[in-house]
C-alpha positions, 0 to 999 in steps of 0.5 A, a space after each residue: 461752290 459759289 465763286 467769282 464765276 458762279 452765282 446761284 439763285 433759288 428763285 427767279 428775279 420777279 422784276 415787278 419792283 424796280 429793286 428787283 431790276 436793279 439786283 439783276 443789273 447789278 449781278 450781271 454787270 458785276 460778273 461782266 466786269 469781273 471774270 465772266 461766268 454764270 448765274 444759275 436761277 433755280 439752284 439752292 445753296 447753303 452756307 458752309 462755315 468750313 469753306 467760308 462760302 456757299 455750296 450748291 446743295 440742290 436744284 429747285 426747278 420752277 414753272 416757265 410761267 414764272 420767268 420771261 427771258 425776253 423781259 430779262 434781256 429788255 431790263 438788262 439792255 435798259 439798265 446796263 451800258 454798254 449793252 452786253 453783246 455776248 449775253 446768253 440767257 437760256 431755259 433748261 427744262 427738266 427731263 420729266 417735265 418740259 414746263 419746269 426747269 432752271 435758267 442760266 445767264 451766261 457770260 463769256 469767261 474773262 473780262 468783257 471787251 466792252 468793260 466797264 459796264 455801268 448800271 445806268 440807274 441807281 436805287 436810292 437807299 431806304 426809299 426804293 426809288 430809282 434815280 436815272 441820272 446816276 450810274 453805278 459800277 459793280 464788279 464780282 470778286 470772289 463770291 460777292 458783287 462789290 460796288 466801286 467807291 466814288 474815289 476809285 471810280 474817279 481814279 479810273 476815269 483820271 487814268 483813262 483821260 491820261 491814257 488818251 493824252 499819252 496815246 495822242 503823243 505816242 501817235 505823233 511820235 509814230 508819225 514823226 518816225 515814219 517821216 524820218 524813216 521814209 525811204 529817200 530817192 536813190 543817190 545819183 552822183 553829181 558826175 553822172 547827173 552832169 554828164 547826162 545833162 551836157 549830153 542832152 544839151 549838145 544833142 539839142 543844138 546838134 553838136 554831138 560830133 562837132 568840135 566844141 568847148 563846154 564849161 560846166 560846174 556842179 556842186 559837191 552836195 545836192 541843194 534843194 530850194 523849197 518852193 522853187 518852181 520853174 515854169 515851162 511856159 515861154 515868157 512874153 517880151 
């Protein structure tokens, strides 16, 4: 039975008319925007009122001259954005005659990681003409491909813009937390620092073992003066 992951077509998309190309792009992008699945071409269905849907009732193999798989791929690349990277179009010949068979258009199960996929050309109602400056969004629900209304599409775009703003704020918070949680230099007691510096000063003037009177002071808390740099170069007089 046809459902949100299975659609059956008795005959191939002819692709001679723009309307056929639009139907192919709509059906495939709608399934990619939904739960993935398969479109089987050359499989018959019939309506079953007890199930409120179509059930598979047979196979109608057709000759390979009626379909060009490369053309199918070209149309989908031209009509669907972004490109369906995981799309797989296969010809399945019959056991008795390799020139006759069915075609399966396969999409990975689950929503596409690149969704939403848009149909980049829209078929104008009643004219059969294609407008390349318009885009359409379709999604397969249950056994039908439904268009997305302008209001819903606008709401989704608005949510996306809002998400980008929130994501930037979140990244700023992450950077601030990283700075606050950055490991600080190990604490050295003022006494230990003073002792090291006085010993070095006495050694520099040769008074390590001679009697001396030394006055020193150290603050109870460390003090940093931003921007202060001491030059090691001798000053001229």
